[in-house]
C-alpha positions in Angstrom: -2.8 -33.8 2.0 -1.4 -32.0 5.1 -3.4 -29.1 6.3 -1.5 -25.9 6.9 -2.2 -24.1 10.1 -0.1 -21.0 9.8 -1.1 -18.1 7.5 0.5 -14.6 7.2 -2.4 -12.1 7.4 -1.8 -8.7 5.5 -3.8 -5.7 6.5 -5.3 -4.0 3.4 -5.3 -0.5 5.2 -1.6 -0.3 6.3 0.2 -3.3 4.8 1.2 -4.8 8.1 1.7 -8.5 8.1 1.5 -11.0 10.9 1.8 -14.9 11.0 -1.2 -16.4 12.7 -2.1 -19.9 13.8 -5.6 -20.8 12.4 -8.1 -22.7 14.3 -8.7 -26.1 12.7 -12.5 -26.3 13.3 -13.8 -22.8 12.8 -13.7 -19.7 10.7 -12.3 -16.5 12.0 -14.8 -13.7 10.9 -12.7 -10.8 12.6 -9.2 -9.8 13.1 -7.8 -6.7 14.4 -4.5 -5.4 12.8 -1.9 -4.9 15.4 -0.5 -2.0 13.7 -3.4 0.3 12.7 -6.1 -1.5 14.8 -8.4 -1.7 11.8 -10.9 -4.6 12.2 -10.6 -6.8 9.2 -13.7 -8.7 8.0 -14.1 -11.3 5.2 -14.4 -10.0 1.6 -17.8 -10.8 0.0 -17.8 -14.4 -1.0 -15.0 -15.4 1.4 -15.8 -17.3 4.6 -13.1 -15.8 6.9 -10.2 -13.3 7.2 -7.7 -16.0 6.2 -9.4 -16.6 2.9 -9.6 -12.9 2.3 -6.2 -11.6 3.5 -4.0 -14.6 4.2 -1.5 -16.5 2.4 -3.2 -19.8 3.0 -7.0 -20.6 3.0 -8.5 -21.6 6.3 -8.3 -25.3 7.3 -12.1 -26.2 6.6 -11.5 -24.9 2.9 -8.3 -26.7 2.6 -9.8 -29.9 3.8 -13.1 -29.9 2.1 -13.0 -27.2 -0.4 -16.0 -25.5 1.2 -16.5 -22.9 3.8 -17.2 -23.8 7.4 -20.2 -21.4 7.4 -21.9 -24.0 5.0 -21.9 -26.8 7.6 
């Protein structure tokens, strides 16, 4: 299985979307929306902003099925 490194994050506040390259070895817990400046944080139960607001889960979840916080 090939790990996808690009994900489109969509801000739940204003709906702005941006394509981001995900780090392969870490989760991203915060992301600032480029449009409205809201700081996105993971939803309860998600390990990172990509798993909460992205079109693709983060690489650690894609590769192992578990969150990198559990390492």
